[in-house]
Backbone bond lengths (Angstrom), bond angles and torsions (degrees), N, CA, C in turn:
res aa  C-N    CA-C-N  psi(-1)  N-CA   C-N-CA  omega(-1)  CA-C   N-CA-C  phi
1 M - - - 1.522 - - 1.484 105.79 -
2 P 1.324 114.88 152.18 1.441 119.37 179.96 1.600 113.35 -60.55
3 V 1.217 115.30 134.35 1.491 119.42 -177.32 1.530 108.91 -99.84
4 S 1.314 114.33 134.31 1.478 119.88 174.44 1.497 108.35 -143.69
5 I 1.365 118.11 139.38 1.464 121.59 178.33 1.484 106.70 -109.64
6 P 1.313 121.28 140.18 1.474 123.09 -176.10 1.468 114.35 -52.43
7 N 1.343 115.46 132.81 1.426 127.30 179.89 1.481 123.42 61.80
8 E 1.347 108.74 18.50 1.513 110.78 176.27 1.443 113.79 -80.44
9 S 1.332 117.33 154.54 1.433 125.07 -178.12 1.494 111.31 -84.38
10 A 1.395 118.67 159.76 1.414 119.92 179.31 1.518 113.09 -67.50
11 A 1.376 116.27 -24.97 1.460 123.32 177.02 1.590 106.84 -68.97
12 Y 1.343 115.09 -42.02 1.423 115.90 -178.19 1.532 109.60 -67.54
13 R 1.296 118.37 -40.24 1.509 119.56 -177.15 1.529 109.89 -67.40
14 T 1.348 118.90 -36.09 1.451 123.42 178.04 1.541 109.18 -64.53
15 A 1.308 115.84 -48.59 1.457 120.38 178.92 1.484 113.16 -62.92
16 R 1.418 116.30 -39.03 1.419 119.08 -177.26 1.568 110.38 -73.91
17 N 1.255 117.76 -30.47 1.489 116.46 175.53 1.476 110.87 -71.75
18 E 1.375 119.38 -33.12 1.416 116.15 174.21 1.511 114.64 -65.43
19 L 1.357 113.21 -37.47 1.512 121.37 177.26 1.556 107.43 -64.61
20 L 1.327 120.69 -39.10 1.417 124.98 178.38 1.522 111.24 -55.09
21 Q 1.296 110.62 -45.17 1.595 115.61 179.28 1.500 112.51 -63.81
22 A 1.349 113.18 -36.14 1.483 119.31 176.45 1.568 109.58 -64.97
23 E 1.276 114.40 -45.87 1.478 120.82 -179.22 1.536 111.43 -62.71
24 L 1.364 116.35 -38.34 1.480 120.41 171.95 1.546 114.58 -62.37
25 A 1.302 111.91 -39.50 1.422 118.75 179.13 1.557 110.35 -67.19
26 L 1.357 116.29 -39.29 1.447 119.97 179.31 1.519 108.11 -66.90
27 R 1.364 118.01 -36.61 1.428 119.20 177.25 1.428 115.86 -63.92
28 A 1.366 116.57 -37.87 1.436 123.54 177.68 1.458 111.23 -66.64
29 Q 1.407 118.65 -37.01 1.496 125.25 -179.56 1.557 104.41 -68.11
30 T 1.360 117.05 -46.02 1.486 119.72 178.50 1.537 114.11 -54.39
31 E 1.364 114.21 -46.02 1.360 120.62 176.90 1.586 112.97 -61.64
32 K 1.329 114.96 -41.63 1.464 119.00 178.13 1.484 109.70 -63.53
33 V 1.334 119.71 -40.83 1.510 120.33 178.78 1.446 111.59 -65.99
34 A 1.337 118.26 -37.72 1.475 122.38 -178.61 1.508 109.00 -66.09
35 A 1.360 117.12 -36.75 1.463 120.77 179.06 1.573 110.14 -68.02
36 L 1.349 115.13 -40.03 1.439 117.46 175.78 1.485 114.87 -64.08
37 R 1.294 113.14 -35.31 1.513 117.49 177.19 1.508 112.17 -67.81
38 R 1.358 113.50 -38.16 1.548 116.52 -177.73 1.571 108.63 -69.75
39 A 1.351 115.21 -26.40 1.482 121.33 -178.04 1.530 114.73 -83.81
40 L 1.344 115.39 -2.50 1.488 117.73 175.75 1.553 112.44 -48.46
41 P 1.321 115.32 138.22 1.433 118.20 170.99 1.568 113.25 -65.62
42 A 1.320 118.95 170.33 1.374 119.92 179.68 1.565 113.11 -57.67
43 G 1.373 115.37 128.95 1.444 116.65 -179.33 1.525 114.79 -79.64
44 G 1.253 120.84 -167.73 1.448 125.08 -178.41 1.577 113.61 -67.88
45 R 1.261 117.21 138.83 1.476 123.35 179.09 1.541 105.33 -71.77
46 V 1.381 113.92 135.74 1.372 119.86 175.17 1.568 107.97 -82.22
47 A 1.336 112.93 107.62 1.494 120.26 -173.02 1.561 109.85 -84.52
48 E 1.293 115.03 -35.52 1.472 118.86 -176.02 1.570 113.80 -78.16
49 T 1.307 119.94 143.15 1.410 125.06 175.11 1.571 106.66 -89.88
50 Y 1.293 120.65 88.36 1.375 123.23 -176.10 1.542 109.70 -77.68
51 V 1.322 117.52 136.37 1.509 119.53 177.23 1.486 106.78 -126.35
52 F 1.360 113.44 128.94 1.489 122.82 -179.88 1.460 109.37 -111.77
53 R 1.322 115.43 168.79 1.489 118.68 176.34 1.535 107.02 -127.94
54 S 1.352 113.84 135.17 1.481 120.33 -179.57 1.530 107.46 -73.15
55 T 1.419 116.00 176.78 1.384 115.69 172.23 1.490 119.17 -69.80
56 S 1.294 115.46 -6.64 1.494 122.16 169.06 1.451 112.97 -90.06
57 G 1.384 118.49 -7.24 1.420 122.05 -179.88 1.454 112.20 92.33
58 A 1.409 122.05 -0.28 1.394 121.83 180.00 1.565 109.27 -76.72
59 S 1.371 113.54 146.41 1.460 119.63 -176.93 1.542 108.45 -81.90
60 A 1.385 116.63 148.24 1.400 121.68 175.32 1.564 108.68 -151.09
61 S 1.250 119.30 130.06 1.439 125.17 177.71 1.453 109.33 -79.46
62 L 1.404 116.86 167.93 1.431 119.48 175.27 1.466 110.39 -60.53
63 L 1.289 115.20 -38.29 1.523 121.26 178.38 1.521 111.93 -61.13
64 D 1.329 116.86 -39.15 1.455 121.22 177.81 1.549 109.91 -61.06
65 L 1.278 118.61 -36.08 1.464 121.33 -172.91 1.570 109.92 -66.11
66 F 1.316 117.51 -20.27 1.440 122.75 178.25 1.523 111.99 -63.98
67 G 1.361 116.93 -29.03 1.415 120.47 -171.04 1.495 110.00 65.64
68 Q 1.340 116.26 -129.37 1.413 126.18 178.25 1.495 112.97 -94.58
69 H 1.383 119.63 4.31 1.410 122.34 -170.22 1.526 112.97 -105.33
70 S 1.318 115.80 162.28 1.474 120.92 -178.79 1.495 110.56 -91.10
71 T 1.331 118.95 -8.70 1.443 122.76 -173.32 1.513 107.93 -128.96
72 L 1.367 116.36 142.10 1.515 121.69 -178.59 1.434 107.82 -137.07
73 A 1.377 120.74 137.06 1.388 127.64 167.94 1.474 112.85 -110.78
74 V 1.254 118.05 130.46 1.486 126.40 -176.58 1.550 110.49 -121.74
75 Y 1.233 118.75 120.17 1.473 124.75 174.21 1.518 113.93 -101.53
76 S 1.310 120.81 125.30 1.468 120.38 176.43 1.498 110.30 -91.80
77 L 1.324 115.75 112.09 1.479 124.96 177.26 1.469 109.49 -79.96
78 M 1.349 116.54 130.80 1.441 123.51 179.46 1.533 105.66 -77.39
79 Y 1.342 117.23 90.47 1.431 125.29 179.89 1.473 110.84 -155.89
80 G 1.402 115.83 73.82 1.451 121.83 -177.20 1.519 111.28 -76.47
81 P 1.378 114.22 173.26 1.495 120.12 -176.27 1.585 111.85 -65.00
82 D 1.317 116.47 -22.65 1.473 119.44 177.22 1.496 115.61 -100.38
83 S 1.295 114.35 4.46 1.558 119.75 177.41 1.517 109.99 -73.78
84 E 1.289 115.16 136.73 1.518 118.69 174.10 1.550 111.20 -77.00
85 A 1.294 111.91 -32.22 1.506 118.54 177.44 1.499 110.72 -148.70
86 A 1.370 113.85 161.06 1.501 116.72 176.38 1.511 107.82 -67.87
87 C 1.316 115.41 151.84 1.464 125.11 174.95 1.591 111.25 -50.20
88 P 1.287 118.23 118.59 1.427 115.91 -179.91 1.596 117.74 -59.63
89 M 1.365 116.24 -27.37 1.420 120.27 176.82 1.586 110.53 -72.27
90 C 1.376 113.17 -41.24 1.459 113.24 171.85 1.425 115.30 -63.46
91 A 1.395 118.77 -39.56 1.438 120.92 177.92 1.460 113.21 -61.89
92 A 1.343 120.52 -38.33 1.450 126.44 172.68 1.536 111.20 -54.10
93 I 1.362 115.57 -46.37 1.454 116.84 -176.42 1.610 106.71 -68.79
94 L 1.357 117.33 -46.37 1.437 117.62 -177.85 1.520 114.36 -64.19
95 D 1.365 114.11 -32.13 1.509 115.54 174.85 1.500 109.57 -60.53
96 G 1.341 116.82 -37.73 1.482 117.42 176.73 1.511 117.33 -71.06
97 W 1.288 113.46 -26.11 1.439 116.50 -177.38 1.604 115.59 -88.97
98 R 1.322 113.30 -17.54 1.441 117.25 -168.55 1.560 108.35 -64.48
99 G 1.319 118.65 -34.68 1.433 123.98 179.94 1.501 112.60 -75.62
100 Q 1.319 117.27 -6.95 1.482 121.82 -175.07 1.542 108.00 -108.83
101 V 1.326 122.72 -7.63 1.366 124.14 -168.21 1.515 112.76 -59.58
102 S 1.263 116.87 -44.74 1.537 121.16 -177.08 1.518 107.26 -64.52
103 H 1.309 120.52 -35.94 1.469 121.82 179.54 1.568 109.19 -73.52
104 V 1.293 117.61 -38.32 1.487 124.03 179.25 1.506 107.75 -60.49
105 Q 1.386 109.44 -52.58 1.567 114.01 -173.92 1.512 116.23 -71.90
106 A 1.298 118.02 -2.61 1.446 124.63 169.51 1.545 109.02 -72.36
107 R 1.322 117.99 -25.50 1.481 122.57 -177.01 1.479 115.78 -114.90
108 L 1.365 120.15 -29.38 1.459 124.52 178.01 1.478 114.85 -151.32
109 G 1.337 116.82 160.71 1.447 117.92 175.34 1.572 108.84 -74.70
110 F 1.369 109.61 151.55 1.491 113.76 -175.79 1.546 106.23 -147.08
111 A 1.345 119.95 138.59 1.361 124.56 179.93 1.504 109.58 -152.76
112 V 1.351 116.48 150.87 1.438 124.34 168.28 1.472 109.18 -115.39
113 V 1.400 114.88 129.34 1.406 120.20 179.73 1.594 110.49 -116.50
114 A 1.316 115.14 153.66 1.454 119.58 177.30 1.510 106.76 -151.57
115 Q 1.291 116.22 163.47 1.471 121.95 -175.68 1.442 114.68 -86.38
116 S 1.335 113.59 -6.04 1.516 117.73 177.86 1.586 112.11 -74.26
117 S 1.207 113.43 170.03 1.469 121.20 -179.84 1.556 112.19 -74.56
118 P 1.331 118.00 158.37 1.549 118.91 174.26 1.423 113.38 -54.84
119 E 1.332 117.73 -32.90 1.459 120.54 -173.04 1.578 108.49 -73.45
120 R 1.348 115.37 -42.56 1.445 115.95 176.52 1.476 112.01 -69.34
121 L 1.320 123.20 -33.46 1.445 122.86 177.89 1.512 110.02 -70.66
122 A 1.307 117.12 -34.89 1.512 120.25 178.14 1.513 107.49 -60.74
123 A 1.297 116.11 -45.00 1.521 117.19 -177.70 1.522 111.59 -72.93
124 L 1.267 118.75 -28.28 1.470 125.23 175.62 1.570 104.92 -67.05
125 Q 1.314 118.16 -47.88 1.466 122.46 -177.08 1.461 109.34 -60.09
126 I 1.261 123.01 -38.10 1.436 123.95 -178.24 1.496 107.95 -73.70
127 A 1.341 117.43 -49.59 1.444 122.61 -176.55 1.560 110.92 -57.72
128 K 1.350 118.91 -37.93 1.498 124.24 -177.45 1.519 112.28 -90.67
129 G 1.302 117.15 -9.19 1.457 117.53 -175.89 1.514 112.57 68.39
130 W 1.373 114.39 35.71 1.471 120.92 179.43 1.470 111.57 -99.96
131 Q 1.332 120.27 40.17 1.457 122.18 -178.81 1.560 111.30 -63.92
132 D 1.375 114.29 -23.97 1.455 113.95 -178.02 1.494 111.16 -87.54
133 L 1.331 120.05 -13.39 1.496 125.18 177.60 1.565 109.66 -80.52
134 P 1.298 114.64 124.52 1.511 121.02 175.98 1.572 109.97 -73.55
135 L 1.287 117.24 97.21 1.452 123.78 -178.12 1.533 109.50 -96.49
136 Y 1.337 115.92 133.70 1.450 121.77 178.83 1.455 112.04 -135.42
137 S 1.362 115.53 141.04 1.459 121.11 175.59 1.513 113.00 -86.51
138 A 1.336 115.51 128.18 1.465 118.76 176.95 1.511 115.16 -101.49
139 A 1.335 111.88 15.97 1.483 121.96 176.35 1.476 109.50 -62.25
140 G 1.315 118.73 134.79 1.476 124.33 -177.04 1.492 112.50 80.28
141 S 1.319 120.77 1.81 1.434 123.21 173.85 1.556 109.14 -118.43
142 S 1.319 114.04 155.54 1.476 124.18 -179.01 1.548 111.07 -85.40
143 Y 1.356 117.71 -1.46 1.444 121.60 -172.86 1.569 112.65 -51.35
144 Q 1.324 115.18 -47.98 1.502 118.83 -172.65 1.485 110.80 -63.73
145 Q 1.335 115.91 -42.08 1.496 115.50 -178.95 1.526 109.13 -76.55
146 D 1.340 119.84 -39.87 1.454 118.65 -178.97 1.502 114.76 -61.54
147 Y 1.400 115.83 -34.64 1.440 122.12 -175.99 1.502 111.76 -114.18
148 L 1.332 115.90 36.15 1.477 123.43 161.20 1.506 114.10 70.84
149 G 1.373 117.66 14.08 1.504 115.98 -178.85 1.474 109.35 -93.84
150 E 1.300 119.97 1.48 1.507 123.43 176.12 1.494 107.93 -156.11
151 S 1.370 115.38 134.72 1.394 121.48 178.05 1.476 114.25 -75.29
152 S 1.271 122.17 169.04 1.489 124.97 178.67 1.524 110.45 -62.72
153 E 1.353 116.66 -24.80 1.444 121.93 177.55 1.577 114.71 -87.57
154 G 1.261 113.92 0.13 1.466 121.12 179.97 1.537 117.36 90.79
155 A 1.376 115.03 6.05 1.456 116.78 176.26 1.467 110.85 -70.61
156 Q 1.342 117.95 136.33 1.476 126.00 -179.03 1.559 109.90 -82.14
157 L 1.368 115.43 136.05 1.445 121.71 -179.33 1.538 106.01 -126.34
158 P 1.489 114.78 151.62 1.381 120.96 -175.34 1.543 113.42 -97.35
159 M 1.292 120.23 69.90 1.399 123.27 -175.16 1.480 113.94 -89.84
160 L 1.319 119.31 149.12 1.439 124.47 173.58 1.511 108.64 -121.71
161 H 1.323 124.22 124.90 1.403 128.60 -178.84 1.440 110.12 -119.92
162 V 1.330 120.87 148.95 1.422 129.33 166.27 1.473 113.09 -113.25
163 F 1.285 122.55 134.39 1.453 122.69 -178.86 1.525 106.91 -124.34
164 T 1.268 119.18 158.86 1.489 119.98 172.63 1.585 105.64 -133.85
165 R 1.251 114.23 158.67 1.491 122.24 -179.47 1.602 110.86 -136.17
166 S 1.288 111.47 144.54 1.423 121.29 176.31 1.522 109.51 -147.95
167 D 1.351 119.91 -167.88 1.478 120.27 178.29 1.458 108.27 -66.32
168 G 1.391 119.04 -22.56 1.407 119.62 179.82 1.574 114.66 -81.70
169 G 1.288 114.89 5.37 1.495 116.18 179.10 1.552 110.73 107.40
170 I 1.331 114.08 -166.12 1.444 123.66 -173.18 1.562 106.51 -100.45
171 R 1.346 118.09 134.00 1.412 121.51 174.54 1.535 111.40 -133.77
172 H 1.325 113.25 144.43 1.460 120.67 175.72 1.542 107.86 -68.52
173 F 1.349 119.73 137.55 1.380 124.42 176.99 1.506 113.36 -106.16
174 W 1.380 113.08 -53.59 1.421 120.06 -174.28 1.477 114.11 -151.49
175 G 1.373 121.40 147.58 1.412 126.22 175.37 1.499 110.77 -136.40
176 S 1.316 117.95 151.81 1.484 121.70 178.76 1.455 110.04 -77.43
177 E 1.257 117.52 68.38 1.554 123.42 -176.86 1.510 112.27 -74.33
178 M 1.369 117.45 -10.96 1.396 116.22 174.03 1.576 114.35 -59.96
179 L 1.310 112.74 -14.82 1.496 117.71 178.32 1.435 110.72 -61.03
180 F 1.427 119.38 -28.85 1.421 125.47 -171.98 1.571 112.02 -99.12
181 E 1.303 116.15 -1.11 1.445 119.63 -177.56 1.531 111.10 -99.74
182 P 1.334 116.02 123.76 1.464 121.00 179.82 1.614 108.75 -63.83
183 S 1.298 114.12 128.31 1.517 116.78 177.65 1.555 105.87 -162.06
184 P 1.321 115.89 164.96 1.471 120.03 -176.74 1.542 108.20 -67.77
185 W 1.344 118.74 -15.34 1.509 120.36 -174.92 1.449 114.62 -109.87
186 Q 1.405 114.46 3.57 1.445 116.62 178.46 1.495 113.31 -59.89
187 P 1.365 121.31 136.74 1.501 125.07 16.10 1.568 112.39 -110.22
188 R 1.301 121.75 55.89 1.376 122.98 -173.44 1.598 114.57 -82.42
189 H 1.373 108.00 50.80 1.455 113.51 -169.92 1.576 112.10 -78.99
190 V 1.333 118.91 -14.15 1.460 119.24 175.43 1.514 105.42 -125.62
191 D 1.301 116.62 31.82 1.495 122.22 -176.35 1.531 115.88 -52.44
192 A 1.429 115.02 -42.79 1.361 118.49 -172.19 1.550 112.03 -73.97
193 L 1.366 118.90 -6.00 1.366 128.82 178.89 1.545 114.98 -99.41
194 W 1.342 116.92 -3.05 1.423 126.20 -164.99 1.586 108.79 -112.33
195 P 1.257 116.27 90.31 1.551 121.17 -169.57 1.614 109.90 -53.38
196 M 1.290 114.13 -41.24 1.542 117.34 -173.76 1.499 113.33 -56.31
197 W 1.303 117.04 -47.52 1.433 120.56 -178.74 1.529 115.49 -63.09
198 N 1.327 107.59 -43.29 1.485 115.02 -178.56 1.530 113.72 -69.93
199 L 1.335 118.49 -26.22 1.504 119.16 170.29 1.487 107.04 -72.42
200 F 1.395 121.69 -43.41 1.443 119.45 -178.63 1.598 109.69 -59.86
201 D 1.281 115.60 -36.68 1.481 116.76 179.24 1.576 115.50 -59.82
202 L 1.269 114.43 -15.48 1.535 119.68 175.65 1.515 116.76 -88.67
203 T 1.398 115.03 1.02 1.491 121.80 -173.13 1.571 108.91 -107.40
204 P 1.312 115.14 158.19 1.505 119.22 -179.63 1.558 109.79 -59.62
205 E 1.329 116.57 -35.50 1.525 120.68 -177.33 1.486 113.30 -78.12
206 G 1.307 117.25 -20.70 1.506 120.89 179.73 1.566 108.54 66.93
207 R 1.303 116.70 -154.66 1.431 116.98 -177.43 1.493 114.77 -78.78
208 G 1.343 114.54 -24.32 1.498 118.82 -178.96 1.521 110.16 56.86
209 D 1.315 113.61 -147.99 1.509 117.65 178.98 1.612 109.22 -107.85
210 H 1.273 116.11 25.22 1.416 120.59 177.25 1.559 111.11 -61.36
211 M 1.340 112.63 138.35 1.453 119.43 173.64 1.518 107.46 -134.12
212 P 1.308 117.33 137.91 1.456 121.28 174.67 1.514 112.44 -59.50
213 S 1.374 117.60 144.01 1.447 118.28 -179.47 1.511 104.23 -109.96
214 Q 1.298 114.82 164.06 1.458 120.59 178.61 1.505 108.76 -82.38
215 L 1.397 118.24 110.99 1.460 120.77 -178.67 1.543 111.11 -99.89
């Protein structure tokens, strides 16, 4: 049905209709990219047996993190052993995800890993109210360096990876490699999963120079 907002001008409606067509085109492109992603051939086999530790100190392998699912998403939180605080940008992402975790875990495995100790992660979990987020320490494991969550110099990086498992073992499916590609929008590599920025995009001011702060 024709859409009209009270007291809008004809000029506004014309411009808004043009924008609507651009939004529909963007949606179509998003669906096309998602189809291309789903059609990726089998990724690299995970050869290493990675072992993580939960905030209680219990050990869990990468396979354990799948739970009963065939797909697993793992986010690398920038919170190294020498970090005074977790990365505010990562924290903003995880704040947005914590309320979705139960819904996500109904369909796939999900975990957040960091290079800090279980004790530091347990304290962070309490301070941030992240009790629903499954946090794991990757300390003592090469996972972070192997999967681009840590540089060879020890710098922490905010990677998101998706893995799949079958009778043939665990394979890598997708990673947020846009993080490493120079672009005017870098580092919006998990932009579609970050509610705050997408809400800002709907406002006259846009994103501006806003940066999340450590709360």
